[in-house]
C-alpha positions in Angstrom: -19.2 -23.3 -9.8 -17.1 -25.2 -7.2 -14.1 -25.5 -9.6 -14.4 -21.8 -10.0 -14.6 -21.1 -6.3 -11.4 -23.3 -5.7 -9.5 -21.8 -8.5 -10.3 -18.4 -7.0 -9.2 -19.5 -3.5 -6.0 -20.8 -4.9 -5.4 -17.4 -6.7 -5.9 -15.6 -3.4 -3.5 -17.8 -1.5 -0.7 -17.6 -4.1 -1.1 -13.7 -4.2 -1.0 -13.6 -0.6 2.0 -15.7 -0.4 3.8 -13.8 -3.3 3.1 -10.4 -1.4 4.0 -11.5 1.7 7.3 -12.7 0.4 7.7 -9.3 -1.4 6.7 -7.4 1.8 9.6 -9.1 3.6 12.3 -7.7 1.3 14.5 -5.2 2.8 13.2 -1.9 3.1 14.6 1.3 1.1 18.4 1.9 1.7 17.4 5.5 2.5 17.3 6.0 6.4 14.3 7.4 8.2 15.3 10.2 10.0 13.3 13.1 11.6 13.3 15.0 8.6 11.9 12.2 6.7 9.2 12.0 9.3 8.5 15.7 9.3 8.3 16.0 5.3 6.2 12.5 5.0 2.5 13.1 4.2 -0.1 10.4 3.0 -1.6 13.1 1.0 0.4 12.1 -1.9 -1.4 8.7 -2.0 -4.9 9.9 -1.9 -4.9 10.1 -5.7 -5.3 6.0 -5.5 -8.8 6.4 -4.0 -9.7 8.8 -6.5 -8.2 6.9 -9.8 -11.0 4.8 -11.1 -14.1 6.8 -9.8 -17.3 6.5 -12.1 -17.7 10.3 -12.6 -14.4 10.5 -14.8 -15.6 8.0 -17.1 -19.1 9.2 -17.3 -17.8 12.5 -18.3 -15.6 11.0 -20.8 -18.6 9.0 -22.2 -20.5 12.3 -22.5 -17.8 14.1 -24.6 -18.1 14.6 -28.3 -15.8 12.3 -30.2 -15.9 9.5 -27.4 -15.0 6.2 -28.5 -14.9 3.1 -26.1 -11.1 2.7 -27.0 -10.2 5.9 -25.3 -11.8 4.8 -22.1 -10.1 1.4 -22.3 -6.6 3.4 -22.9 -7.4 5.7 -19.8 -8.1 2.9 -17.5 -4.9 0.8 -18.8 -3.1 4.0 -17.9 -4.6 4.5 -14.4 -3.8 0.9 -13.4 -0.1 1.6 -14.5 -0.2 4.6 -12.2 -1.9 2.5 -9.3 0.8 0.0 -9.7 3.5 2.8 -9.4 1.7 4.1 -6.2 1.6 0.5 -4.9 5.4 0.2 -5.1 5.8 3.5 -3.6 3.4 3.1 -0.7 5.0 -0.3 0.1 8.4 1.3 0.1 7.4 4.0 2.3 5.7 1.4 4.7 8.6 -0.6 5.0 11.0 2.5 5.6 8.6 3.5 8.5 8.1 -0.1 9.8 12.1 -0.6 10.0 12.5 2.9 11.8 9.8 1.9 14.3 11.8 -1.7 14.8 15.0 0.3 15.4 13.2 3.0 17.7 11.7 0.0 19.9 15.3 -1.8 19.9 16.8 1.3 21.1 14.1 2.5 23.3 15.3 2.8 27.2 11.9 1.0 28.1 10.8 -2.5 27.1 7.6 -2.2 24.9 6.6 -5.6 23.8 3.2 -4.2 23.0 4.5 -1.9 20.5 6.4 -5.1 18.9 3.3 -6.8 18.7 1.3 -3.9 17.2 4.4 -3.7 14.2 3.9 -7.4 13.7 0.1 -6.8 13.2 0.5 -4.0 11.2 3.1 -5.4 8.8 0.8 -8.7 8.5 -2.4 -6.3 7.9 -0.6 -4.0 5.4 0.7 -7.4 3.4 -2.7 -8.9 3.3 -4.1 -5.8 2.1 -1.5 -5.3 -0.6 -2.0 -8.9 -1.8 -5.9 -8.3 -2.0 -5.4 -5.3 -4.0 -2.6 -6.6 -6.4 -4.8 -9.9 -6.8 -8.1 -7.5 -7.6 -6.1 -5.4 -9.9 -5.0 -8.4 -11.8 -8.3 -9.7 -12.1 -9.5 -6.3 -13.4 -6.7 -6.1 -16.0 -8.0 -9.6 -17.1 -11.7 -8.0 -17.4 -12.9 -9.8 -14.0 -14.3 -7.3 -11.8 -13.5 -3.8 -11.0 -10.3 -2.0 -10.1 -10.1 -2.2 -6.2 -10.2 0.4 -3.7 -7.4 0.4 -1.0 -7.3 0.7 2.7 -3.5 1.0 2.4 -3.5 4.8 2.8 -5.2 4.5 6.2 -2.6 1.9 7.2 0.2 3.8 6.1 -1.0 6.9 8.2 -1.6 5.0 11.2 1.9 3.5 10.9 3.1 7.1 10.5 1.2 8.5 13.5 2.3 5.7 15.8 5.9 6.3 14.9 5.7 10.1 15.3 4.4 9.3 19.0 6.2 6.3 19.7 9.9 7.2 18.7 11.7 10.2 19.3 13.1 12.1 16.5 16.5 12.1 18.1 16.4 8.2 18.5 15.8 8.0 14.8 18.5 10.4 13.7 21.0 8.7 16.1 20.2 5.0 14.9 19.3 5.5 11.2 
C-alpha cells in the first residue's frame, strides 16, 4: 500500500515537472491581436467537458448489436480528441499569456499586481494540465476514469483579464 502511494506520488511529480517544462515552451508564432481576441471563444472547448459522459456509453450499451469492443474504441477515439483539444487549449493559453505580458510591459502604468496574477495563472494552468494529462495516462492504462478538466474556466479567465487589462491598440501595435 505504501509502495503504491509512493509510486503514485512520484508519477504526479514527474508529470507536473514534465508539463511545466512543456508549458514553458514558446507560444505560437501567430501574434495575438485585437482580431484574435474578438474572434476567440472558449465555447469550442466545452466539448472537453462532455466527451466522457456516462449517458453516451449507457445509450451505446442499450443499442442493438452492442459489443464491449465498440465502447472501447469510442473511448480510445475520444481520448485522442481530448489530447488534441489539450494541445489547442495550451497553445491558446500561451498565446494569450504572451499577449498579456506584452500589454503589461508596454503599459503606461506600472502594474505589478497584474504580473503576479499572470504568474499565478500560468502556474495554475500548468498544474491543472499536468493533473489532467496524468489522469488521462492512468485512464489509458485502465486505472481510474478519464478526467474532467477545469482548463476551460482558466482559459476563459485569462481571456477576460486580457480583454479588460489590455487595450486592443496596444496589442495590435506590439504583437
